[in-house]
C-alpha positions in Angstrom: 50.6 99.6 152.7 54.2 100.9 150.5 53.9 102.9 146.6 54.9 100.8 143.8 57.7 103.6 142.8 60.1 103.7 144.6 62.1 100.5 143.4 61.6 100.9 139.5 62.9 104.7 140.4 65.2 103.7 141.7 66.5 100.8 139.0 65.7 103.6 136.5 68.0 106.3 138.4 70.6 103.8 138.8 70.7 102.4 135.1 70.6 106.3 134.0 74.1 106.7 136.4 75.7 103.5 135.3 75.0 104.8 131.5 76.1 108.1 132.3 79.5 106.4 134.0 79.6 104.6 130.3 79.7 107.4 128.5 82.4 108.9 130.1 84.4 106.0 130.3 84.5 106.0 126.7 85.4 109.2 126.2 88.2 109.5 128.6 89.0 106.2 126.5 89.3 107.9 123.3 91.1 111.0 124.7 93.5 108.4 126.1 93.9 106.7 122.4 94.4 110.1 121.1 97.4 111.2 123.3 98.7 107.7 123.1 98.7 108.4 119.0 100.6 111.1 119.4 103.0 109.7 121.8 104.0 107.2 119.4 103.9 109.8 116.8 106.7 111.7 118.9 108.6 108.9 119.5 109.3 107.9 116.1 110.3 111.3 115.1 113.2 111.1 118.3 114.0 107.1 116.7 114.0 108.8 113.4 116.2 111.7 114.6 118.5 109.7 116.9 119.1 107.2 113.7 120.1 110.7 111.8 122.2 111.6 114.4 124.1 108.0 114.7 124.6 108.3 110.9 126.0 111.8 111.3 128.2 110.6 114.4 129.4 107.4 112.3 130.6 110.1 109.6 132.0 112.5 111.4 134.2 110.0 113.1 135.2 107.9 110.0 136.3 111.6 108.6 138.4 112.4 111.8 140.1 108.8 111.6 140.9 109.0 108.2 142.5 112.4 109.2 143.8 111.1 112.8 145.7 107.7 110.0 147.0 110.3 107.4 148.5 112.3 110.1 150.1 109.7 111.8 150.4 106.8 110.3 151.5 108.4 106.4 153.0 111.6 107.7 150.4 113.7 106.1 150.5 117.3 107.0 147.7 119.8 104.9 150.3 122.3 103.4 151.1 125.5 104.0 150.2 128.7 101.6 153.9 129.1 100.6 153.4 124.9 100.3 151.2 124.9 97.9 151.2 126.0 94.1 148.3 126.7 92.1 147.3 125.4 89.0 147.5 127.0 85.7 143.7 128.0 84.4 144.2 125.9 81.0 146.1 122.5 81.7 147.9 122.0 78.4 146.6 118.6 77.1 
């Protein structure tokens, strides 16, 4: 005659192992979710910085274009110290 304990004991052991597996899976999911949030935050910061750099590049490019056009098309140049004349401190009114 077989003992009635092996089957229920085996089932309890399997339930316990599966419960531990569920707890571990949830723990890992939380860890991965936190890592995902950190990566999304870093991505947002990089995107913001990229946008700022693009704006700066556009502004710099515009100033270079203005200088090139002033030099080439309008024959303008930056005056030397000899060519410049300081204004009087209080201009007459």
